[in-house]
Steps between C-alpha positions, in 0.01 A plus 500: 500500500261709303273343230635720222860410579440128445513550121750780461489633145819554299568786259803488275576862415722663240406261220654613173485186285221280387686175579557614859124579538403159369752323724377698807139400421594138450683496831186638686530877513176674583594838351751656267635859527595704196698812580392797292730749677772614261747542788489132584758243391203281419303753295296383199286720276149371529399558134802301376446203733120499526451256206652214703386617842138492387532140390626367834284223654195600712475498879839675540483867596692739276621798702618825349759665731514877459689771682360856529301467185242768423150411601402508128771254403422272794140478392602419143729221628220366722272476193756326287389144400838352598477633857278371792609738775733800552761514780603851606864473616606860524408801713131493421320661792160448660330758275640335187387157605152632594460658159603179330267298722205704376545332160399169659813333367698275735851594608789417737692758693856442596619640831875514574539421870748734660395490867202449724341830378471355151235260631267786572460565133415144407123534505476840335535416131138418408589128433518180693793385285827612654855394413771549765846561366834578649601858534814521279570878467384635170445157337150406398519131563709222354809601707535168671495672844342276763190645657481535877293182574414601855359829378316325214350247750384791716325662204321176412385465861374850525324508161295177488256642237783541244628239254869551553770381264858480622794608281855615550807278485305171493668197344466117523726483804295744718149506364380212721611675818350829377160336445503333839595827675284745316201287387439707185228462245765468230875520431658695219847436348709647220873495545488197732418270210719650230828413323509862374266795534185409319621146416329244723671178608268204479658307785487796726136573425410131566690508833338826600145376426567172668643666815211743527253211473683282756514776753159392639571124516 
């Protein structure tokens, strides 16, 4: 078992309501994701919701999830006081990520695992922070499609220098097995802890965080 996997971090993504954010934090979430992609069922306008996001308790990472944003817009989001880190969850290529990296701002790059050839791209995005998601056609995350755990485990094993978060179809019933098999730095969940898109279920969040933590016991 790797040292980093002993304390697997948990990110609750697709937060749209302040009460859900506060409940997730109280339950032990390490990070919250806010989807700024208008095509998402969990989209929120940052300027509308920033007043409550900026007042959230400290020591919880606030992640802005963007899809194919212009570099100018991505840099503006990264500088926003309500945001700690940007997650690129679209078709951003190596050149785009390299250009953003020159700003010195931290970021996460999502990689949709389709087959073994996808792993070859994992280390080319100018960041150590990688999120592995299921390949679900044209969907940019949040589909509920379960990621190929064997492929994800292979990626983690081949890229020890990366901090890899695991996403894609995770829920309270399977996250423990996923953590044990893949040994990720973190796990990321959206639809798996919801009663409706963008509406989090407290009991599901509690069960998910508990199961992720118990996977190493």
